[in-house]
C-alpha positions as CSV (number, residue, x, y, z in Angstrom):
1,X,30.0,-52.1,10.6
2,X,33.7,-51.4,10.7
3,X,34.9,-51.2,14.3
4,X,38.4,-50.5,15.6
5,X,40.5,-50.0,18.7
6,X,42.2,-46.6,19.0
7,X,44.9,-45.4,21.4
8,X,43.7,-42.0,22.5
9,X,45.5,-40.7,25.7
10,X,43.3,-38.4,27.8
11,X,44.1,-35.7,30.3
12,X,41.7,-37.5,32.7
13,X,43.4,-40.2,34.7
14,X,40.1,-42.0,35.0
15,X,39.7,-42.5,31.2
16,X,41.1,-45.6,29.4
17,X,43.5,-44.6,26.6
18,X,42.2,-47.5,24.6
19,X,38.8,-46.8,23.0
20,X,36.4,-48.7,20.7
21,X,35.3,-46.6,17.7
22,X,32.9,-47.2,14.9
23,X,33.5,-46.5,11.2
24,X,32.6,-42.8,11.8
25,X,35.0,-42.5,14.7
26,X,32.2,-42.3,17.2
27,X,32.8,-44.1,20.5
28,X,31.1,-47.3,21.3
29,X,29.6,-46.3,24.7
30,X,28.9,-49.7,26.3
31,X,32.5,-50.8,25.7
32,X,34.3,-47.6,26.6
33,X,32.3,-47.2,29.8
34,X,33.5,-50.6,30.9
35,X,37.1,-49.8,29.9
36,X,36.9,-46.6,32.0
37,X,35.7,-48.5,35.0
38,X,38.8,-50.8,34.7
39,X,41.0,-47.7,34.4
40,X,39.4,-46.4,37.6
41,X,40.5,-49.6,39.3
42,X,44.1,-48.9,38.2
43,X,44.4,-51.7,35.7
44,X,47.6,-51.5,33.7
45,X,47.7,-50.2,30.1
46,X,48.6,-53.7,29.0
47,X,45.4,-55.1,30.6
48,X,43.2,-52.3,29.2
49,X,44.5,-53.0,25.8
50,X,43.7,-56.7,26.1
51,X,40.2,-55.9,27.4
52,X,39.7,-53.5,24.4
53,X,40.6,-56.1,21.8
54,X,38.5,-58.8,23.4
55,X,35.5,-56.4,23.3
56,X,36.4,-55.5,19.7
57,X,36.2,-59.2,18.7
58,X,32.8,-59.6,20.4
59,X,31.4,-56.3,18.9
60,X,32.4,-57.4,15.4
61,X,30.6,-60.7,16.0
62,X,27.5,-59.1,17.3
63,X,27.4,-56.7,14.3
64,X,27.2,-59.6,11.9
65,X,25.3,-62.3,13.9
66,X,23.4,-60.7,16.8
67,X,22.5,-57.0,16.3
68,X,20.5,-56.7,19.6
69,X,21.0,-54.5,22.7
70,X,23.3,-55.8,25.4
71,X,20.3,-56.1,27.8
72,X,19.0,-59.0,25.7
73,X,22.2,-61.0,26.2
74,X,21.9,-64.5,27.5
75,X,24.0,-67.6,28.0
76,X,22.5,-69.0,24.8
77,X,23.9,-66.0,22.8
78,X,27.2,-66.5,24.5
79,X,27.1,-70.2,23.5
80,X,26.6,-69.0,19.8
81,X,29.6,-66.7,20.2
82,X,31.7,-69.6,21.4
83,X,30.5,-71.9,18.6
84,X,31.5,-69.2,16.1
85,X,35.0,-69.1,17.5
86,X,35.4,-72.9,17.7
87,X,34.2,-73.3,14.1
88,X,36.7,-70.8,12.9
89,X,39.7,-72.2,10.9
90,X,42.0,-72.2,12.7
91,X,40.1,-71.9,16.1
92,X,41.6,-69.8,18.8
93,X,43.2,-71.6,21.8
94,X,40.9,-72.5,24.6
95,X,42.5,-70.1,27.1
96,X,41.8,-67.2,24.6
97,X,38.2,-68.2,24.3
98,X,37.8,-68.4,28.1
99,X,39.5,-65.1,28.6
100,X,37.0,-63.5,26.2
101,X,34.2,-65.1,28.1
102,X,35.5,-63.8,31.4
103,X,35.6,-60.2,30.0
104,X,32.0,-60.5,28.7
105,X,30.7,-61.7,32.0
106,X,32.5,-58.9,33.7
107,X,31.0,-56.5,31.1
108,X,27.5,-57.7,31.8
109,X,27.9,-57.5,35.6
110,X,29.2,-54.0,35.2
111,X,26.1,-52.8,33.2
112,X,23.4,-54.8,34.9
113,X,24.8,-55.8,38.4
114,X,23.9,-59.5,37.9
115,X,25.2,-62.6,36.0
116,X,24.2,-63.4,32.4
117,X,20.8,-65.1,32.4
118,X,21.1,-68.8,32.0
119,X,24.5,-69.2,33.5
120,X,23.2,-71.8,35.9
121,X,22.7,-74.2,33.0
122,X,26.4,-74.7,32.8
123,X,27.5,-75.7,36.3
124,X,31.0,-76.9,36.9
125,X,31.7,-78.7,40.1
126,X,35.3,-78.7,41.4
127,X,37.3,-79.7,44.5
128,X,39.0,-77.0,46.5
129,X,42.1,-77.8,48.5
130,X,45.4,-76.2,49.6
131,X,47.7,-75.7,46.6
132,X,50.3,-77.6,48.6
133,X,48.0,-80.6,48.8
134,X,47.1,-80.6,52.5
135,X,44.0,-79.5,54.4
136,X,40.4,-80.7,54.1
137,X,38.9,-81.1,50.7
138,X,36.0,-78.9,49.9
139,X,33.5,-78.7,47.0
140,X,32.4,-75.7,45.1
141,X,30.4,-74.9,41.9
142,X,30.9,-72.2,39.4
143,X,28.5,-71.3,36.7
144,X,28.9,-70.4,33.0
145,X,30.2,-71.9,29.9
146,X,33.9,-72.6,29.8
147,X,36.1,-74.6,27.6
148,X,38.4,-77.3,29.0
149,X,42.0,-76.1,28.7
150,X,44.6,-78.7,27.9
151,X,47.4,-79.0,30.5
152,X,50.6,-78.1,28.7
153,X,54.0,-78.7,30.2
154,X,56.5,-76.0,29.3
155,X,59.9,-77.5,29.3
156,X,62.8,-75.2,30.6
157,X,65.7,-74.5,28.3
158,X,68.8,-76.6,28.7
159,X,72.1,-75.1,29.8
160,X,73.5,-75.6,26.3
161,X,70.5,-73.8,24.7
162,X,70.8,-70.9,27.2
163,X,74.5,-70.6,26.4
164,X,74.0,-70.7,22.7
165,X,71.3,-68.0,22.8
166,X,73.3,-65.9,25.3
167,X,76.4,-66.0,23.0
168,X,74.4,-64.7,20.1
169,X,74.1,-61.2,21.7
170,X,76.7,-58.6,21.2
171,X,75.2,-55.6,23.1
172,X,75.4,-55.1,26.8
173,X,71.8,-53.9,26.8
174,X,70.6,-57.2,25.3
175,X,72.6,-59.3,27.7
176,X,71.1,-57.3,30.6
177,X,67.6,-57.8,29.2
178,X,68.0,-61.6,28.9
179,X,70.0,-61.9,32.1
180,X,67.2,-60.3,34.1
181,X,64.7,-62.9,32.8
182,X,67.1,-65.8,33.3
183,X,68.7,-64.9,36.6
184,X,65.9,-62.8,38.3
185,X,62.8,-64.3,36.6
186,X,61.4,-61.0,35.3
187,X,58.4,-60.9,32.9
188,X,59.0,-59.1,29.6
189,X,56.6,-56.3,30.6
190,X,58.5,-55.9,33.9
191,X,61.8,-55.6,32.1
192,X,60.4,-52.9,29.7
193,X,58.9,-51.0,32.6
194,X,62.2,-50.6,34.5
195,X,63.3,-47.1,35.2
196,X,66.8,-45.8,35.9
197,X,65.6,-44.9,39.4
198,X,64.8,-48.5,40.0
199,X,68.5,-49.5,39.9
200,X,70.4,-49.7,43.2
201,X,73.8,-50.6,41.9
202,X,75.6,-50.0,45.2
203,X,73.4,-52.4,47.0
204,X,73.2,-54.7,43.9
205,X,69.4,-54.6,43.9
206,X,66.7,-53.6,41.6
207,X,63.1,-52.5,42.3
208,X,60.6,-54.3,40.0
209,X,57.1,-53.2,39.3
210,X,54.9,-56.3,38.8
211,X,51.3,-57.0,38.1
212,X,48.8,-55.0,40.0
213,X,51.3,-52.3,40.7
214,X,53.0,-54.6,43.2
215,X,56.7,-53.9,43.9
216,X,59.4,-56.3,44.9
217,X,63.0,-55.7,45.6
218,X,65.3,-58.3,43.9
219,X,69.0,-59.0,44.2
220,X,71.2,-58.4,41.1
221,X,73.6,-61.2,40.3
222,X,77.2,-60.2,39.7
223,X,77.0,-61.1,36.0
224,X,74.0,-58.9,35.4
225,X,75.5,-56.1,37.5
226,X,78.6,-56.1,35.3
227,X,76.7,-55.9,32.0
228,X,74.3,-53.3,33.4
229,X,77.2,-51.0,34.3
230,X,78.8,-51.5,30.9
231,X,75.5,-50.7,29.2
232,X,75.0,-47.5,31.2
233,X,78.5,-46.3,30.8
234,X,79.3,-47.0,27.2
235,X,76.2,-48.0,25.3
236,X,73.0,-46.2,26.5
237,X,72.4,-43.1,24.3
238,X,72.1,-39.6,25.8
239,X,68.4,-39.2,26.3
240,X,65.8,-37.6,28.5
241,X,63.9,-40.9,28.8
242,X,63.7,-42.3,32.4
243,X,63.3,-45.8,31.1
244,X,66.3,-48.1,31.7
245,X,66.2,-49.8,28.4
246,X,66.1,-47.7,25.3
247,X,66.6,-48.2,21.5
248,X,70.3,-48.0,20.6
249,X,70.1,-46.9,16.9
250,X,67.8,-45.8,14.1
251,X,65.1,-43.2,14.2
252,X,64.0,-44.5,17.6
253,X,67.4,-44.1,19.2
254,X,67.0,-43.0,22.8
255,X,63.3,-43.8,22.9
256,X,62.0,-46.5,25.3
257,X,62.3,-50.0,24.0
258,X,58.8,-51.3,23.2
259,X,57.2,-54.7,23.4
260,X,57.3,-54.9,19.6
261,X,61.0,-54.1,19.6
262,X,61.6,-56.8,22.2
263,X,59.7,-59.3,20.1
264,X,61.8,-58.4,17.1
265,X,65.0,-58.7,19.1
266,X,64.1,-62.2,20.2
267,X,62.9,-63.2,16.8
268,X,66.3,-62.2,15.3
269,X,68.3,-64.1,17.9
270,X,66.2,-67.2,17.7
271,X,67.1,-67.4,14.0
272,X,70.8,-66.6,14.7
273,X,71.2,-69.1,17.5
274,X,68.8,-71.7,16.1
275,X,67.1,-72.0,19.5
276,X,63.4,-71.9,18.4
277,X,62.0,-72.2,21.9
278,X,63.8,-69.1,23.2
279,X,61.3,-66.5,24.3
280,X,60.8,-64.3,27.5
281,X,58.3,-66.6,29.1
282,X,60.5,-69.7,28.5
283,X,63.3,-67.9,30.2
284,X,61.2,-67.0,33.2
285,X,60.1,-70.7,33.4
286,X,63.7,-71.8,33.1
287,X,64.6,-69.5,36.0
288,X,61.8,-71.0,38.2
289,X,62.8,-74.6,37.3
290,X,66.5,-73.9,38.0
291,X,65.7,-72.4,41.4
292,X,63.6,-75.4,42.4
293,X,66.3,-77.7,41.2
294,X,68.8,-75.9,43.4
295,X,66.6,-76.3,46.4
296,X,65.0,-72.9,46.9
297,X,61.9,-72.8,49.1
298,X,58.5,-72.1,47.4
299,X,57.8,-69.0,49.5
300,X,61.1,-67.5,48.4
301,X,60.5,-68.4,44.8
302,X,57.0,-66.9,45.0
303,X,58.5,-63.6,46.1
304,X,61.2,-63.7,43.4
305,X,58.7,-64.3,40.6
306,X,56.1,-61.9,42.0
307,X,53.2,-64.3,42.3
308,X,50.2,-63.3,44.4
309,X,49.3,-67.0,45.0
310,X,51.7,-69.8,45.7
311,X,49.4,-72.0,43.5
312,X,50.8,-70.0,40.5
313,X,54.4,-70.7,41.6
314,X,53.7,-74.4,41.7
315,X,53.0,-74.3,37.9
316,X,56.6,-73.6,37.4
317,X,57.7,-76.6,39.6
318,X,57.9,-79.1,36.7
319,X,60.9,-81.3,36.6
320,X,62.5,-81.8,33.2
321,X,62.6,-85.4,31.9
322,X,66.4,-85.6,32.6
323,X,65.8,-84.7,36.2
324,X,63.1,-87.4,36.6
325,X,65.3,-90.0,34.9
326,X,68.3,-89.0,37.1
327,X,66.2,-89.4,40.3
328,X,64.6,-92.6,39.0
329,X,68.1,-94.1,38.2
330,X,69.4,-93.2,41.7
331,X,66.3,-94.8,43.3
332,X,66.6,-97.9,41.3
333,X,70.3,-98.3,42.0
334,X,69.6,-98.0,45.8
335,X,66.9,-100.6,45.5
336,X,69.1,-103.0,43.6
337,X,71.9,-102.6,46.2
338,X,69.4,-103.2,49.0
339,X,67.9,-106.3,47.4
340,X,71.4,-107.7,46.5
341,X,72.9,-107.1,49.9
342,X,73.7,-110.2,52.0
343,X,71.3,-111.1,54.8
């Protein structure tokens, strides 16, 4: 069975624009009902698209390996689905597999108002504590198969790398895009979602629409304020689009810049600048690391980055090796001076 995801905008605000269709173009009811429920909960189009493609992956697997009704689904079947993914060459990353498992558990709860049978056979005990490391330790258990995710440290870009990448741009629009990620910590989706009405140039502020439709008002650094004004006055095409960032040339001139266009932009400038690690998320991480290095408080950084939980902010608080070596060298020098001082 050939299944696909189609983008079909509806006049109903409660209907997801992303739909699962079979080879005849008929909707896959069990999947689209779930997607509509998420739309009703005001999930973003980006999230709905991710849900749709996760369900598509599962639906294609069931068509070939488990052609049974969803009501017969168990944790054993889920384990077979995970085994199929792990045996694939190359296998998907553990966070990808776990995200798909989370969507399927939510799908089952939506249709049957209970957890997948057999979930209790995969208990995972963990310790709960304040994300800042204080408070009484507690114990909890969650159920269901889940892969162990490796802990990866994302290193921030160095000042030299940032300068080289920055100097590869020649359009004010692109400098403003990168600057908002580097100096205000915006996500790529937040940059693309900015509207002209979100700019408050007189107050040097910008209104950002983050995850979960949460808004935050951020200051605009002088450097970004300058390039934004130049972009608006001399570069931005005449267009009816309310989006702040639009395409500058080609057939899409004047249309909103898309995520594909942003990826293409970064791909080109990575090759031009020879900074292979330059990407929007790395810039956001560099912003967080720079703010911590300069002594900003965690609550302030949490607001700037738009995190609902300070635990997420702490993931960005990772010192680069050069910072660790510098502090280590300073501590050792103090120790040597103390030990060598006369009694």
